[in-house]
C-alpha positions in Angstrom: -9.3 -10.1 -26.0 -6.5 -8.6 -23.9 -4.4 -11.2 -22.2 -4.2 -11.6 -18.4 -1.8 -9.3 -16.6 1.2 -11.0 -15.0 0.2 -14.3 -16.5 -2.9 -14.4 -14.4 -1.0 -14.2 -11.1 -2.1 -12.1 -8.2 0.4 -10.0 -6.2 -0.2 -10.0 -2.4 1.7 -8.7 0.6 1.1 -10.2 4.0 1.4 -7.7 7.0 4.9 -6.8 7.8 5.4 -4.7 11.0 3.2 -1.6 10.6 3.6 -1.3 6.8 0.0 -1.7 5.6 0.3 1.6 3.6 3.2 0.1 1.6 1.3 -3.1 1.1 -1.8 -1.2 0.0 0.1 0.8 -2.6 1.9 -2.2 -4.0 -1.2 -4.3 -4.3 -3.0 -1.5 -6.1 -0.1 -1.5 -8.5 0.1 -5.4 -8.4 3.9 -5.5 -7.9 6.6 -4.6 -5.4 7.1 -1.1 -6.7 7.5 0.8 -3.4 9.3 0.2 -0.1 8.8 1.8 3.3 11.8 4.0 2.6 10.3 5.3 -0.6 7.1 6.3 1.2 9.1 7.9 4.0 11.0 9.9 1.5 7.8 11.1 -0.1 6.5 12.0 3.3 9.6 14.1 4.0 9.2 15.9 0.7 5.5 16.7 1.5 6.5 17.9 5.0 9.1 20.2 3.5 6.6 21.7 1.0 4.0 22.1 3.8 6.5 23.9 6.0 7.5 26.2 3.2 3.8 27.1 2.5 3.0 27.8 6.1 6.1 29.9 6.8 5.4 32.0 3.7 1.9 32.8 5.1 1.2 35.6 7.6 0.0 33.2 10.3 0.6 29.6 11.0 -2.4 28.9 13.2 -2.1 25.5 14.9 0.4 24.2 12.4 3.3 22.6 14.2 6.4 22.6 12.0 8.2 20.2 14.3 5.6 17.4 13.7 5.2 15.5 10.5 1.7 15.6 9.1 2.4 12.8 6.7 4.0 10.0 8.7 4.0 9.0 12.4 6.9 7.4 14.3 4.9 4.2 14.2 5.0 4.2 10.4 1.4 5.3 9.6 1.4 7.3 6.4 -1.2 9.9 5.3 -3.5 9.7 2.3 -1.4 12.4 0.7 1.6 10.1 0.7 -0.3 7.3 -0.9 -1.7 9.8 -3.5 1.8 11.0 -4.3 3.1 7.4 -4.7 0.3 6.5 -7.1 0.6 9.8 -9.0 4.0 8.5 -10.2 2.0 5.9 -12.1 -0.5 8.4 -13.5 -3.2 7.2 -11.0 -5.6 9.5 -9.3 -6.9 8.9 -5.8 -10.4 10.3 -5.3 -12.7 10.3 -2.2 -15.6 8.0 -3.0 -18.1 10.6 -1.7 -16.8 13.2 -4.2 -19.1 14.3 -7.0 -16.4 13.1 -9.5 -16.7 9.6 -8.1 -20.5 9.5 -8.4 -20.5 6.8 -11.1 -18.5 4.6 -8.9 -21.0 5.0 -6.1 -23.7 3.8 -8.4 -21.9 1.0 -10.1 -18.5 0.2 -8.5 -18.0 -2.8 -10.7 -17.1 -0.6 -13.6 -14.1 0.7 -11.8 -10.7 -1.0 -11.2 -9.6 -0.2 -7.6 -10.4 1.2 -4.2 -8.3 2.2 -1.2 -9.9 1.7 2.2 -8.7 3.3 5.5 -9.8 3.2 9.1 -7.8 4.5 12.1 -4.3 3.2 11.3 -5.0 0.5 8.7 -4.9 0.7 4.9 -5.9 -2.0 2.3 -7.0 -2.1 -1.3 -9.8 -3.8 -3.2 -8.7 -4.4 -6.8 -10.0 -5.8 -10.0 -7.4 -8.1 -11.6 -8.0 -9.9 -14.8 -11.7 -9.1 -14.6 -12.2 -10.4 -11.1 -12.4 -8.5 -7.8 -10.2 -9.3 -4.8 -9.8 -8.0 -1.3 -6.0 -7.5 -0.9 -6.1 -6.8 2.8 -2.6 -7.5 4.1 -4.1 -9.0 7.3 -5.4 -11.8 5.2 -3.1 -14.8 4.3 -4.1 -14.5 0.7 -6.4 -12.3 -1.5 -10.1 -12.9 -1.0 -12.2 -13.1 -4.1 -15.3 -10.8 -4.2 -18.2 -11.5 -6.5 -19.4 -8.6 -8.6 -22.7 -8.7 -6.7 -21.0 -8.7 -3.3 -18.6 -5.8 -4.2 -21.2 -3.0 -3.8 -22.6 -4.5 -0.6 -19.1 -4.9 0.8 -18.2 -1.3 0.1 -21.5 -0.1 1.7 -20.7 -2.2 4.8 -17.3 -0.6 5.0 -18.8 2.9 4.8 -21.3 2.0 7.4 -18.5 0.9 9.7 -16.7 4.2 9.4 -14.1 3.4 6.8 -12.9 6.1 4.4 -12.9 4.8 0.8 -11.0 6.3 -2.1 -11.5 5.5 -5.8 -8.3 4.8 -7.8 -8.5 5.7 -11.5 -6.0 5.8 -14.3 -3.8 3.5 -16.4 -2.8 0.7 -14.0 0.6 -1.1 -14.7 -0.1 -4.1 -17.0 3.0 -6.1 -16.1 5.5 -6.5 -13.3 8.5 -8.7 -14.2 8.1 -11.8 -11.9 11.8 -12.6 -12.1 12.8 -9.5 -10.2 10.0 -9.5 -7.6 11.9 -11.5 -5.0 14.8 -9.1 -5.0 12.6 -6.1 -4.7 10.4 -7.0 -1.8 10.9 -9.7 0.8 7.3 -9.8 2.0 5.4 -10.0 -1.3 4.2 -13.2 -3.1 2.7 -14.2 -6.4 -0.3 -16.5 -6.2 -2.7 -18.0 -8.6 -6.4 -17.6 -7.9 -6.4 -21.3 -7.1 -3.6 -20.8 -4.6 -5.7 -18.1 -2.8 -8.7 -20.4 -2.5 -6.5 -23.2 -1.1 -4.7 -21.0 1.4 -7.9 -19.4 2.8 -9.7 -22.8 2.8 -6.8 -24.3 4.7 -7.0 -21.5 7.3 -10.7 -22.2 7.8 -10.2 -25.9 7.9 -7.7 -25.6 10.7 -10.0 -23.3 12.6 -7.7 -20.4 12.1 -8.7 -16.9 10.9 -7.7 -16.1 7.4 -6.5 -12.8 8.9 -3.1 -12.8 10.4 -1.0 -10.4 12.3 2.0 -12.7 12.2 5.2 -11.3 10.8 6.3 -13.5 7.9 9.9 -14.7 7.9 12.0 -12.9 5.4 14.9 -14.8 3.8 18.3 -13.2 4.5 20.9 -13.1 1.8 24.5 -12.4 1.2 26.5 -11.2 4.2 23.4 -11.5 6.5 23.2 -15.3 6.3 25.1 -15.6 9.7 22.6 -13.3 11.5 19.6 -14.6 13.4 16.1 -13.7 12.2 15.6 -11.6 15.4 18.8 -9.6 14.6 17.7 -9.1 11.0 14.2 -7.8 12.1 15.8 -5.5 14.6 18.0 -4.1 11.9 15.0 -3.5 9.7 13.1 -1.8 12.4 16.1 0.5 13.1 16.3 1.4 9.4 12.6 2.1 9.3 12.7 4.3 12.4 15.7 6.2 10.9 13.8 6.8 7.7 10.8 8.1 9.5 12.9 10.2 11.9 14.4 11.9 8.9 10.9 12.9 7.8 10.2 14.4 11.2 13.3 16.5 11.4 12.9 20.2 10.8 15.8 20.3 8.4 16.4 19.9 4.7 14.9 16.5 3.7 16.5 14.2 1.2 16.0 14.9 -2.5 13.2 12.8 -3.9 13.8 10.7 -7.0 10.4 10.5 -8.7 11.4 7.4 -10.5 9.7 4.3 -8.9 11.8 1.6 -7.2 12.9 -1.3 -9.4 11.5 -3.2 -11.2 9.7 -0.2 -12.7 11.1 2.0 -15.4 8.0 4.2 -16.0 7.7 8.0 -15.4 7.1 9.8 -13.2 -2.4 5.7 8.2 -1.0 1.2 8.9 -1.3 -1.1 11.8 
């Protein structure tokens, strides 16, 4: 029998700013493979290609070349950006109502992952080591879903207006735990037992297991003397700069199709 991926650990990211698309992609991959800057660069590349296609046509219709169609100033990324990021890992993102996804509509338990979207929030439902979990970044920890409940839960999401996408392909088997802290300041590795304890503790204290709190990120190096507020302000400015670059009607940065460390493989948020 195949061994447990990542030693049986679950990778979860708790909501940071408006980065649920980043959290969604990383929890699908079960590791801190992408940053907000990676997705902003992918959005810029998609915007450039869309502008080229529209300007080569005889008419542009209501297409506005000055506006990004793949990332908003608030940090909400399009499904095309998520698709592009996961394509780097040979993963396909397919609308669940597509004929190709019909088997998943009948028996979703046979699949390995789903992406869910409503308004400006993204999250993933993922099978890890044979068990299903809801990796919503608004939750303090991944929530276990029984195989029986999975189908009912997906149906309830569809009934509430959520768009659901099936993720298929060869998911990464391992992410080096030793390098995770350096790659992503808001990710954490948890055992299934850790998840149960965290969610139970939230319920015991009368708190919701969902959280909009911004987790403290540990500064390092020359930033040790800065306050947390100053650090967060710097991060927000960097994110806004990256997104602004995507919105500019100029030549975007060249995209490196190689995923962020720790990988060495080929090549819409709150």
